PQR file with spaces between the fields and no chain letter, atoms N, CA, C, O and H, PARSE charges and radii, in Angstrom:
ATOM       1  N    MET     1     134.033  343.195  253.685 -0.4000 1.5000
ATOM       2  CA   MET     1     135.387  343.685  253.216 -0.0000 2.0000
ATOM       3  C    MET     1     136.741  343.046  253.721  0.5500 1.7000
ATOM       4  O    MET     1     136.904  342.648  254.874 -0.5500 1.4000
ATOM       5  N    THR     2     137.542  343.002  252.880 -0.4000 1.5000
ATOM       6  CA   THR     2     138.958  342.820  253.458 -0.0000 2.0000
ATOM       7  C    THR     2     139.637  343.755  253.179  0.5500 1.7000
ATOM       8  O    THR     2     139.197  344.700  252.523 -0.5500 1.4000
ATOM       9  H    THR     2     137.410  343.326  251.943  0.4000 1.0000
ATOM      10  N    VAL     3     141.017  343.675  253.679 -0.4000 1.5000
ATOM      11  CA   VAL     3     141.940  344.701  253.760 -0.0000 2.0000
ATOM      12  C    VAL     3     142.981  343.927  253.536  0.5500 1.7000
ATOM      13  O    VAL     3     143.293  342.847  254.036 -0.5500 1.4000
ATOM      14  H    VAL     3     141.374  342.908  254.211  0.4000 1.0000
ATOM      15  N    ASP     4     143.580  344.699  252.592 -0.4000 1.5000
ATOM      16  CA   ASP     4     145.101  343.973  252.450 -0.0000 2.0000
ATOM      17  C    ASP     4     146.056  344.802  253.025  0.5500 1.7000
ATOM      18  O    ASP     4     145.964  345.893  253.587 -0.5500 1.4000
ATOM      19  H    ASP     4     143.327  345.577  252.186  0.4000 1.0000
ATOM      20  N    ARG     5     147.566  343.621  252.622 -0.4000 1.5000
ATOM      21  CA   ARG     5     148.958  344.084  253.373 -0.0000 2.0000
ATOM      22  C    ARG     5     149.117  345.618  253.348  0.5500 1.7000
ATOM      23  O    ARG     5     149.951  346.151  254.079 -0.5500 1.4000
ATOM      24  H    ARG     5     147.641  342.734  252.165  0.4000 1.0000
ATOM      25  N    ASN     6     148.541  346.147  252.740 -0.4000 1.5000
ATOM      26  CA   ASN     6     148.834  347.789  252.467 -0.0000 2.0000
ATOM      27  C    ASN     6     147.882  348.490  253.183  0.5500 1.7000
ATOM      28  O    ASN     6     147.929  349.718  253.105 -0.5500 1.4000
ATOM      29  H    ASN     6     147.863  345.714  252.146  0.4000 1.0000
ATOM      30  N    GLY     7     146.898  347.894  253.967 -0.4000 1.5000
ATOM      31  CA   GLY     7     145.925  348.882  254.656 -0.0000 2.0000
ATOM      32  C    GLY     7     144.708  349.337  254.037  0.5500 1.7000
ATOM      33  O    GLY     7     143.886  350.092  254.556 -0.5500 1.4000
ATOM      34  H    GLY     7     146.860  346.897  254.031  0.4000 1.0000
ATOM      35  N    MET     8     144.626  348.580  252.345 -0.4000 1.5000
ATOM      36  CA   MET     8     143.989  349.216  251.477 -0.0000 2.0000
ATOM      37  C    MET     8     142.845  348.301  251.377  0.5500 1.7000
ATOM      38  O    MET     8     143.112  347.106  251.250 -0.5500 1.4000
ATOM      39  H    MET     8     145.294  347.967  251.923  0.4000 1.0000
ATOM      40  N    LEU     9     141.386  348.733  251.419 -0.4000 1.5000
ATOM      41  CA   LEU     9     140.185  347.732  251.253 -0.0000 2.0000
ATOM      42  C    LEU     9     140.332  347.116  249.789  0.5500 1.7000
ATOM      43  O    LEU     9     140.756  347.864  248.909 -0.5500 1.4000
ATOM      44  H    LEU     9     141.169  349.703  251.523  0.4000 1.0000
ATOM      45  N    ASN    10     140.034  345.904  249.500 -0.4000 1.5000
ATOM      46  CA   ASN    10     139.950  345.449  248.350 -0.0000 2.0000
ATOM      47  C    ASN    10     138.442  345.768  247.952  0.5500 1.7000
ATOM      48  O    ASN    10     137.456  346.050  248.634 -0.5500 1.4000
ATOM      49  H    ASN    10     139.689  345.296  250.215  0.4000 1.0000
ATOM      50  N    GLU    11     138.669  345.597  246.411 -0.4000 1.5000
ATOM      51  CA   GLU    11     137.387  345.961  245.974 -0.0000 2.0000
ATOM      52  C    GLU    11     136.341  345.083  246.331  0.5500 1.7000
ATOM      53  O    GLU    11     136.604  343.939  246.703 -0.5500 1.4000
ATOM      54  H    GLU    11     139.469  345.369  245.857  0.4000 1.0000
ATOM      55  N    GLN    12     134.858  345.614  246.235 -0.4000 1.5000
ATOM      56  CA   GLN    12     133.603  344.632  246.648 -0.0000 2.0000
ATOM      57  C    GLN    12     132.783  345.321  245.658  0.5500 1.7000
ATOM      58  O    GLN    12     132.302  346.448  245.778 -0.5500 1.4000
ATOM      59  H    GLN    12     134.645  346.543  245.932  0.4000 1.0000
ATOM      60  N    LEU    13     132.660  344.435  244.549 -0.4000 1.5000
ATOM      61  CA   LEU    13     131.790  344.973  243.450 -0.0000 2.0000
ATOM      62  C    LEU    13     130.644  344.414  243.491  0.5500 1.7000
ATOM      63  O    LEU    13     130.494  343.231  243.797 -0.5500 1.4000
ATOM      64  H    LEU    13     133.051  343.519  244.451  0.4000 1.0000
ATOM      65  N    VAL    14     129.486  345.389  243.117 -0.4000 1.5000
ATOM      66  CA   VAL    14     127.883  344.861  243.209 -0.0000 2.0000
ATOM      67  C    VAL    14     127.613  345.572  241.513  0.5500 1.7000
ATOM      68  O    VAL    14     128.142  346.545  240.977 -0.5500 1.4000
ATOM      69  H    VAL    14     129.607  346.350  242.869  0.4000 1.0000
ATOM      70  N    MET    15     126.639  344.673  241.048 -0.4000 1.5000
ATOM      71  CA   MET    15     126.381  345.168  239.531 -0.0000 2.0000
ATOM      72  C    MET    15     124.626  345.291  239.717  0.5500 1.7000
ATOM      73  O    MET    15     124.015  344.665  240.584 -0.5500 1.4000
ATOM      74  H    MET    15     126.209  343.883  241.483  0.4000 1.0000
ATOM      75  N    PHE    16     124.188  345.918  239.050 -0.4000 1.5000
ATOM      76  CA   PHE    16     123.048  346.099  238.883 -0.0000 2.0000
ATOM      77  C    PHE    16     122.613  345.747  237.487  0.5500 1.7000
ATOM      78  O    PHE    16     123.442  345.889  236.587 -0.5500 1.4000
ATOM      79  H    PHE    16     124.684  346.427  238.346  0.4000 1.0000
ATOM      80  N    GLU    17     121.607  345.379  237.249 -0.4000 1.5000
ATOM      81  CA   GLU    17     121.053  345.219  235.798 -0.0000 2.0000
ATOM      82  C    GLU    17     119.401  345.937  235.660  0.5500 1.7000
ATOM      83  O    GLU    17     118.487  345.471  236.341 -0.5500 1.4000
ATOM      84  H    GLU    17     120.934  345.264  237.980  0.4000 1.0000
ATOM      85  N    ILE    18     119.236  346.772  234.977 -0.4000 1.5000
ATOM      86  CA   ILE    18     118.129  347.659  235.107 -0.0000 2.0000
ATOM      87  C    ILE    18     117.262  347.149  233.813  0.5500 1.7000
ATOM      88  O    ILE    18     117.758  347.260  232.691 -0.5500 1.4000
ATOM      89  H    ILE    18     119.978  347.151  234.423  0.4000 1.0000
ATOM      90  N    ASN    19     116.332  346.750  233.941 -0.4000 1.5000
ATOM      91  CA   ASN    19     115.304  346.383  233.142 -0.0000 2.0000
ATOM      92  C    ASN    19     113.906  346.997  233.184  0.5500 1.7000
ATOM      93  O    ASN    19     113.353  347.400  234.208 -0.5500 1.4000
ATOM      94  H    ASN    19     115.929  346.660  234.852  0.4000 1.0000
ATOM      95  N    GLN    20     113.337  347.024  231.793 -0.4000 1.5000
ATOM      96  CA   GLN    20     111.988  347.620  231.695 -0.0000 2.0000
ATOM      97  C    GLN    20     111.060  346.637  231.350  0.5500 1.7000
ATOM      98  O    GLN    20     111.271  345.840  230.437 -0.5500 1.4000
ATOM      99  H    GLN    20     113.786  346.697  230.961  0.4000 1.0000
ATOM     100  N    GLU    21     109.866  346.649  232.147 -0.4000 1.5000
ATOM     101  CA   GLU    21     109.051  345.277  232.103 -0.0000 2.0000
ATOM     102  C    GLU    21     107.764  345.829  231.533  0.5500 1.7000
ATOM     103  O    GLU    21     107.317  346.863  232.030 -0.5500 1.4000
ATOM     104  H    GLU    21     109.695  347.297  232.889  0.4000 1.0000
ATOM     105  N    TYR    22     107.224  345.330  230.690 -0.4000 1.5000
ATOM     106  CA   TYR    22     106.071  345.942  230.107 -0.0000 2.0000
ATOM     107  C    TYR    22     104.908  344.883  230.737  0.5500 1.7000
ATOM     108  O    TYR    22     105.332  343.881  231.312 -0.5500 1.4000
ATOM     109  H    TYR    22     107.587  344.490  230.286  0.4000 1.0000
ATOM     110  N    SER    23     103.647  345.067  230.648 -0.4000 1.5000
ATOM     111  CA   SER    23     102.150  344.348  231.369 -0.0000 2.0000
ATOM     112  C    SER    23     102.218  342.811  230.900  0.5500 1.7000
ATOM     113  O    SER    23     101.800  341.923  231.643 -0.5500 1.4000
ATOM     114  H    SER    23     103.303  345.881  230.181  0.4000 1.0000
ATOM     115  N    GLY    24     102.891  342.470  229.336 -0.4000 1.5000
ATOM     116  CA   GLY    24     102.817  341.563  228.793 -0.0000 2.0000
ATOM     117  C    GLY    24     104.162  340.263  229.076  0.5500 1.7000
ATOM     118  O    GLY    24     104.421  339.264  228.406 -0.5500 1.4000
ATOM     119  H    GLY    24     103.230  343.191  228.732  0.4000 1.0000
ATOM     120  N    ARG    25     104.765  340.761  230.250 -0.4000 1.5000
ATOM     121  CA   ARG    25     105.833  339.969  230.700 -0.0000 2.0000
ATOM     122  C    ARG    25     107.079  340.176  229.766  0.5500 1.7000
ATOM     123  O    ARG    25     108.071  339.448  229.752 -0.5500 1.4000
ATOM     124  H    ARG    25     104.555  341.573  230.794  0.4000 1.0000
ATOM     125  N    GLU    26     106.885  341.196  229.051 -0.4000 1.5000
ATOM     126  CA   GLU    26     108.039  341.617  228.114 -0.0000 2.0000
ATOM     127  C    GLU    26     108.862  342.112  228.502  0.5500 1.7000
ATOM     128  O    GLU    26     108.458  343.070  229.163 -0.5500 1.4000
ATOM     129  H    GLU    26     106.079  341.787  229.062  0.4000 1.0000
ATOM     130  N    ARG    27     110.575  342.001  228.502 -0.4000 1.5000
ATOM     131  CA   ARG    27     111.704  342.810  229.546 -0.0000 2.0000
ATOM     132  C    ARG    27     112.448  342.907  228.711  0.5500 1.7000
ATOM     133  O    ARG    27     112.795  341.977  227.983 -0.5500 1.4000
ATOM     134  H    ARG    27     110.902  341.223  227.966  0.4000 1.0000
ATOM     135  N    ILE    28     112.990  344.485  228.624 -0.4000 1.5000
ATOM     136  CA   ILE    28     113.718  345.236  227.915 -0.0000 2.0000
ATOM     137  C    ILE    28     115.112  345.445  228.714  0.5500 1.7000
ATOM     138  O    ILE    28     114.818  345.941  229.802 -0.5500 1.4000
ATOM     139  H    ILE    28     112.708  345.240  229.216  0.4000 1.0000
ATOM     140  N    MET    29     116.618  345.251  228.601 -0.4000 1.5000
ATOM     141  CA   MET    29     117.294  345.377  229.385 -0.0000 2.0000
ATOM     142  C    MET    29     118.163  346.757  228.807  0.5500 1.7000
ATOM     143  O    MET    29     118.858  346.818  227.793 -0.5500 1.4000
ATOM     144  H    MET    29     116.858  344.848  227.718  0.4000 1.0000
ATOM     145  N    LEU    30     117.844  347.955  229.921 -0.4000 1.5000
ATOM     146  CA   LEU    30     118.306  349.247  229.654 -0.0000 2.0000
ATOM     147  C    LEU    30     119.682  349.623  229.865  0.5500 1.7000
ATOM     148  O    LEU    30     120.198  350.663  229.454 -0.5500 1.4000
ATOM     149  H    LEU    30     117.280  347.906  230.745  0.4000 1.0000
ATOM     150  N    GLY    31     120.311  348.606  230.607 -0.4000 1.5000
ATOM     151  CA   GLY    31     121.827  348.924  230.621 -0.0000 2.0000
ATOM     152  C    GLY    31     122.264  348.432  232.129  0.5500 1.7000
ATOM     153  O    GLY    31     121.353  347.935  232.791 -0.5500 1.4000
ATOM     154  H    GLY    31     119.892  347.762  230.940  0.4000 1.0000
ATOM     155  N    THR    32     123.341  348.504  232.636 -0.4000 1.5000
ATOM     156  CA   THR    32     124.036  348.146  233.509 -0.0000 2.0000
ATOM     157  C    THR    32     124.853  349.184  234.445  0.5500 1.7000
ATOM     158  O    THR    32     125.429  350.178  234.003 -0.5500 1.4000
ATOM     159  H    THR    32     124.081  348.908  232.098  0.4000 1.0000
ATOM     160  N    VAL    33     124.813  348.778  235.882 -0.4000 1.5000
ATOM     161  CA   VAL    33     125.736  349.815  236.579 -0.0000 2.0000
ATOM     162  C    VAL    33     126.604  348.921  237.463  0.5500 1.7000
ATOM     163  O    VAL    33     125.951  348.185  238.203 -0.5500 1.4000
ATOM     164  H    VAL    33     124.345  347.970  236.241  0.4000 1.0000
ATOM     165  N    THR    34     127.914  348.825  237.550 -0.4000 1.5000
ATOM     166  CA   THR    34     129.039  348.416  238.510 -0.0000 2.0000
ATOM     167  C    THR    34     129.055  349.323  239.522  0.5500 1.7000
ATOM     168  O    THR    34     129.030  350.488  239.126 -0.5500 1.4000
ATOM     169  H    THR    34     128.444  349.423  236.949  0.4000 1.0000
ATOM     170  N    LEU    35     129.095  349.133  240.976 -0.4000 1.5000
ATOM     171  CA   LEU    35     129.668  349.915  241.736 -0.0000 2.0000
ATOM     172  C    LEU    35     130.685  349.309  242.610  0.5500 1.7000
ATOM     173  O    LEU    35     130.420  348.123  242.808 -0.5500 1.4000
ATOM     174  H    LEU    35     129.115  348.187  241.298  0.4000 1.0000
ATOM     175  N    ASN    36     131.898  349.758  243.283 -0.4000 1.5000
ATOM     176  CA   ASN    36     132.660  349.489  243.941 -0.0000 2.0000
ATOM     177  C    ASN    36     132.399  349.568  245.174  0.5500 1.7000
ATOM     178  O    ASN    36     132.735  350.724  245.428 -0.5500 1.4000
ATOM     179  H    ASN    36     132.113  350.722  243.123  0.4000 1.0000
ATOM     180  N    LEU    37     131.967  349.047  246.262 -0.4000 1.5000
ATOM     181  CA   LEU    37     131.419  349.318  247.368 -0.0000 2.0000
ATOM     182  C    LEU    37     132.608  350.012  248.322  0.5500 1.7000
ATOM     183  O    LEU    37     132.285  350.912  249.098 -0.5500 1.4000
ATOM     184  H    LEU    37     131.694  348.108  246.055  0.4000 1.0000
ATOM     185  N    ALA    38     133.988  349.561  248.233 -0.4000 1.5000
ATOM     186  CA   ALA    38     135.028  350.130  248.899 -0.0000 2.0000
ATOM     187  C    ALA    38     135.334  351.811  248.827  0.5500 1.7000
ATOM     188  O    ALA    38     135.933  352.424  249.711 -0.5500 1.4000
ATOM     189  H    ALA    38     134.250  348.830  247.603  0.4000 1.0000
ATOM     190  N    GLU    39     134.821  352.383  247.647 -0.4000 1.5000
ATOM     191  CA   GLU    39     134.893  353.760  247.206 -0.0000 2.0000
ATOM     192  C    GLU    39     133.596  354.406  248.410  0.5500 1.7000
ATOM     193  O    GLU    39     133.554  355.594  248.730 -0.5500 1.4000
ATOM     194  H    GLU    39     134.335  351.886  246.929  0.4000 1.0000
ATOM     195  N    TYR    40     132.953  353.706  248.763 -0.4000 1.5000
ATOM     196  CA   TYR    40     132.134  354.416  249.917 -0.0000 2.0000
ATOM     197  C    TYR    40     132.565  354.178  251.304  0.5500 1.7000
ATOM     198  O    TYR    40     131.941  354.662  252.248 -0.5500 1.4000
ATOM     199  H    TYR    40     132.988  352.741  248.504  0.4000 1.0000
ATOM     200  N    ALA    41     133.764  353.342  251.478 -0.4000 1.5000
ATOM     201  CA   ALA    41     133.888  353.525  253.004 -0.0000 2.0000
ATOM     202  C    ALA    41     134.015  354.701  253.598  0.5500 1.7000
ATOM     203  O    ALA    41     134.454  355.659  252.962 -0.5500 1.4000
ATOM     204  H    ALA    41     134.271  352.949  250.711  0.4000 1.0000
ATOM     205  N    GLY    42     133.685  354.798  254.783 -0.4000 1.5000
ATOM     206  CA   GLY    42     133.443  356.095  255.733 -0.0000 2.0000
ATOM     207  C    GLY    42     132.826  357.384  255.368  0.5500 1.7000
ATOM     208  O    GLY    42     133.035  358.546  255.716 -0.5500 1.4000
ATOM     209  H    GLY    42     133.328  354.020  255.300  0.4000 1.0000
ATOM     210  N    VAL    43     131.798  356.677  254.358 -0.4000 1.5000
ATOM     211  CA   VAL    43     130.559  357.915  254.104 -0.0000 2.0000
ATOM     212  C    VAL    43     129.332  357.391  254.391  0.5500 1.7000
ATOM     213  O    VAL    43     128.855  356.518  253.666 -0.5500 1.4000
ATOM     214  H    VAL    43     131.629  355.733  254.075  0.4000 1.0000
ATOM     215  N    VAL    44     128.720  357.829  255.411 -0.4000 1.5000
ATOM     216  CA   VAL    44     127.302  357.685  256.146 -0.0000 2.0000
ATOM     217  C    VAL    44     126.275  357.479  254.896  0.5500 1.7000
ATOM     218  O    VAL    44     125.767  356.394  254.614 -0.5500 1.4000
ATOM     219  H    VAL    44     129.107  358.538  256.000  0.4000 1.0000
ATOM     220  N    LYS    45     126.091  358.506  254.305 -0.4000 1.5000
ATOM     221  CA   LYS    45     124.863  358.734  253.236 -0.0000 2.0000
ATOM     222  C    LYS    45     125.350  359.606  251.972  0.5500 1.7000
ATOM     223  O    LYS    45     125.925  360.695  251.989 -0.5500 1.4000
ATOM     224  H    LYS    45     126.504  359.387  254.535  0.4000 1.0000
ATOM     225  N    GLU    46     125.026  358.955  251.058 -0.4000 1.5000
ATOM     226  CA   GLU    46     125.636  359.472  249.566 -0.0000 2.0000
ATOM     227  C    GLU    46     124.700  359.050  248.572  0.5500 1.7000
ATOM     228  O    GLU    46     124.357  357.869  248.510 -0.5500 1.4000
ATOM     229  H    GLU    46     124.559  358.071  251.044  0.4000 1.0000
ATOM     230  N    THR    47     124.190  360.054  247.668 -0.4000 1.5000
ATOM     231  CA   THR    47     123.478  359.731  246.183 -0.0000 2.0000
ATOM     232  C    THR    47     124.423  360.370  245.129  0.5500 1.7000
ATOM     233  O    THR    47     124.912  361.500  245.109 -0.5500 1.4000
ATOM     234  H    THR    47     124.469  361.013  247.719  0.4000 1.0000
ATOM     235  N    ARG    48     124.542  359.359  244.277 -0.4000 1.5000
ATOM     236  CA   ARG    48     125.559  359.493  242.779 -0.0000 2.0000
ATOM     237  C    ARG    48     124.580  359.206  241.858  0.5500 1.7000
ATOM     238  O    ARG    48     123.566  358.533  242.045 -0.5500 1.4000
ATOM     239  H    ARG    48     124.145  358.441  244.293  0.4000 1.0000
ATOM     240  N    ARG    49     125.003  359.853  240.673 -0.4000 1.5000
ATOM     241  CA   ARG    49     124.396  359.335  239.419 -0.0000 2.0000
ATOM     242  C    ARG    49     125.287  358.573  238.618  0.5500 1.7000
ATOM     243  O    ARG    49     126.467  358.921  238.650 -0.5500 1.4000
ATOM     244  H    ARG    49     125.826  360.400  240.521  0.4000 1.0000
ATOM     245  N    TYR    50     124.931  357.477  237.811 -0.4000 1.5000
ATOM     246  CA   TYR    50     125.997  356.709  237.415 -0.0000 2.0000
ATOM     247  C    TYR    50     125.685  356.464  235.448  0.5500 1.7000
ATOM     248  O    TYR    50     124.568  356.638  234.962 -0.5500 1.4000
ATOM     249  H    TYR    50     123.972  357.194  237.785  0.4000 1.0000
ATOM     250  N    LEU    51     126.407  356.223  234.955 -0.4000 1.5000
ATOM     251  CA   LEU    51     125.904  356.337  233.223 -0.0000 2.0000
ATOM     252  C    LEU    51     125.778  354.789  233.157  0.5500 1.7000
ATOM     253  O    LEU    51     126.576  353.989  233.645 -0.5500 1.4000
ATOM     254  H    LEU    51     127.315  356.082  235.350  0.4000 1.0000
ATOM     255  N    MET    52     124.922  354.574  232.640 -0.4000 1.5000
ATOM     256  CA   MET    52     124.658  352.799  232.533 -0.0000 2.0000
ATOM     257  C    MET    52     125.662  352.292  231.553  0.5500 1.7000
ATOM     258  O    MET    52     126.047  353.073  230.682 -0.5500 1.4000
ATOM     259  H    MET    52     124.274  355.225  232.244  0.4000 1.0000
ATOM     260  N    GLN    53     126.150  351.028  231.594 -0.4000 1.5000
ATOM     261  CA   GLN    53     126.746  350.381  230.476 -0.0000 2.0000
ATOM     262  C    GLN    53     126.017  349.880  229.795  0.5500 1.7000
ATOM     263  O    GLN    53     124.841  349.810  230.151 -0.5500 1.4000
ATOM     264  H    GLN    53     125.837  350.394  232.302  0.4000 1.0000
ATOM     265  N    ASP    54     126.449  349.316  228.504 -0.4000 1.5000
ATOM     266  CA   ASP    54     125.790  348.343  227.745 -0.0000 2.0000
ATOM     267  C    ASP    54     124.334  348.835  227.288  0.5500 1.7000
ATOM     268  O    ASP    54     123.487  348.003  226.963 -0.5500 1.4000
ATOM     269  H    ASP    54     127.404  349.373  228.215  0.4000 1.0000
ATOM     270  N    SER    55     124.056  350.265  227.271 -0.4000 1.5000
ATOM     271  CA   SER    55     122.858  350.881  226.741 -0.0000 2.0000
ATOM     272  C    SER    55     122.943  351.661  225.716  0.5500 1.7000
ATOM     273  O    SER    55     123.882  352.366  225.347 -0.5500 1.4000
ATOM     274  H    SER    55     124.745  350.941  227.535  0.4000 1.0000
ATOM     275  N    LYS    56     121.495  351.434  225.093 -0.4000 1.5000
ATOM     276  CA   LYS    56     121.268  351.802  223.774 -0.0000 2.0000
ATOM     277  C    LYS    56     121.203  353.154  223.525  0.5500 1.7000
ATOM     278  O    LYS    56     121.328  353.738  222.448 -0.5500 1.4000
ATOM     279  H    LYS    56     120.733  350.861  225.392  0.4000 1.0000
ATOM     280  N    ILE    57     120.968  353.650  224.766 -0.4000 1.5000
ATOM     281  CA   ILE    57     120.552  355.235  225.045 -0.0000 2.0000
ATOM     282  C    ILE    57     121.462  355.645  226.249  0.5500 1.7000
ATOM     283  O    ILE    57     122.009  354.920  227.081 -0.5500 1.4000
ATOM     284  H    ILE    57     120.867  353.175  225.640  0.4000 1.0000
ATOM     285  N    ASN    58     121.468  356.404  226.174 -0.4000 1.5000
ATOM     286  CA   ASN    58     122.479  357.388  227.343 -0.0000 2.0000
ATOM     287  C    ASN    58     121.510  357.757  228.485  0.5500 1.7000
ATOM     288  O    ASN    58     120.837  358.788  228.468 -0.5500 1.4000
ATOM     289  H    ASN    58     121.024  356.992  225.499  0.4000 1.0000
ATOM     290  N    SER    59     121.477  356.648  229.694 -0.4000 1.5000
ATOM     291  CA   SER    59     120.799  356.986  230.563 -0.0000 2.0000
ATOM     292  C    SER    59     121.171  356.855  231.693  0.5500 1.7000
ATOM     293  O    SER    59     122.009  355.957  231.780 -0.5500 1.4000
ATOM     294  H    SER    59     122.024  355.810  229.708  0.4000 1.0000
ATOM     295  N    THR    60     120.849  357.521  232.981 -0.4000 1.5000
ATOM     296  CA   THR    60     122.030  357.467  234.141 -0.0000 2.0000
ATOM     297  C    THR    60     120.834  356.931  235.291  0.5500 1.7000
ATOM     298  O    THR    60     119.633  357.199  235.249 -0.5500 1.4000
ATOM     299  H    THR    60     120.169  358.250  232.911  0.4000 1.0000
ATOM     300  N    LEU    61     121.432  356.230  236.153 -0.4000 1.5000
ATOM     301  CA   LEU    61     121.061  355.791  237.558 -0.0000 2.0000
ATOM     302  C    LEU    61     121.426  356.477  238.562  0.5500 1.7000
ATOM     303  O    LEU    61     122.589  356.658  238.925 -0.5500 1.4000
ATOM     304  H    LEU    61     122.408  356.012  236.187  0.4000 1.0000
ATOM     305  N    LYS    62     120.391  356.914  239.085 -0.4000 1.5000
ATOM     306  CA   LYS    62     120.790  357.689  240.405 -0.0000 2.0000
ATOM     307  C    LYS    62     120.444  356.603  241.556  0.5500 1.7000
ATOM     308  O    LYS    62     119.374  356.010  241.692 -0.5500 1.4000
ATOM     309  H    LYS    62     119.447  356.767  238.790  0.4000 1.0000
ATOM     310  N    VAL    63     121.836  356.465  242.505 -0.4000 1.5000
ATOM     311  CA   VAL    63     121.595  355.295  243.350 -0.0000 2.0000
ATOM     312  C    VAL    63     122.102  356.114  244.696  0.5500 1.7000
ATOM     313  O    VAL    63     122.992  356.960  244.614 -0.5500 1.4000
ATOM     314  H    VAL    63     122.705  356.947  242.395  0.4000 1.0000
ATOM     315  N    GLY    64     121.570  355.844  245.710 -0.4000 1.5000
ATOM     316  CA   GLY    64     121.396  356.179  247.017 -0.0000 2.0000
ATOM     317  C    GLY    64     121.857  355.154  248.292  0.5500 1.7000
ATOM     318  O    GLY    64     121.134  354.333  248.855 -0.5500 1.4000
ATOM     319  H    GLY    64     120.847  355.157  245.777  0.4000 1.0000
ATOM     320  N    LEU    65     123.186  355.435  248.554 -0.4000 1.5000
ATOM     321  CA   LEU    65     123.749  354.306  249.427 -0.0000 2.0000
ATOM     322  C    LEU    65     123.862  354.762  250.987  0.5500 1.7000
ATOM     323  O    LEU    65     124.343  355.891  251.084 -0.5500 1.4000
ATOM     324  H    LEU    65     123.774  356.102  248.097  0.4000 1.0000
ATOM     325  N    GLU    66     123.606  354.289  251.952 -0.4000 1.5000
ATOM     326  CA   GLU    66     123.392  354.545  253.612 -0.0000 2.0000
ATOM     327  C    GLU    66     124.140  353.485  254.125  0.5500 1.7000
ATOM     328  O    GLU    66     123.476  352.456  254.247 -0.5500 1.4000
ATOM     329  H    GLU    66     123.215  353.372  251.873  0.4000 1.0000
ATOM     330  N    LEU    67     125.274  353.406  254.455 -0.4000 1.5000
ATOM     331  CA   LEU    67     125.928  352.795  255.534 -0.0000 2.0000
ATOM     332  C    LEU    67     125.953  352.912  256.861  0.5500 1.7000
ATOM     333  O    LEU    67     125.920  354.036  257.362 -0.5500 1.4000
ATOM     334  H    LEU    67     125.814  354.242  254.357  0.4000 1.0000
ATOM     335  N    TRP    68     126.019  351.711  257.687 -0.4000 1.5000
ATOM     336  CA   TRP    68     125.987  351.869  259.256 -0.0000 2.0000
ATOM     337  C    TRP    68     127.187  351.156  259.721  0.5500 1.7000
ATOM     338  O    TRP    68     127.445  351.100  260.923 -0.5500 1.4000
ATOM     339  H    TRP    68     126.046  350.798  257.280  0.4000 1.0000
């Protein structure tokens, strides 16, 4: 991660695409979640729930991050 002139961390985005796979190699995209890892700076371990975007149903994704 990089720091700007004001001493703030720049965004560091990570995008998750959640798919459901069936036995016949058929995949259905359930949704996406985009996280800004800069929001987790200074946090050792945290778990949050995020509402999936681009989803046909209201689903959430539980994400746990542990930073060293």
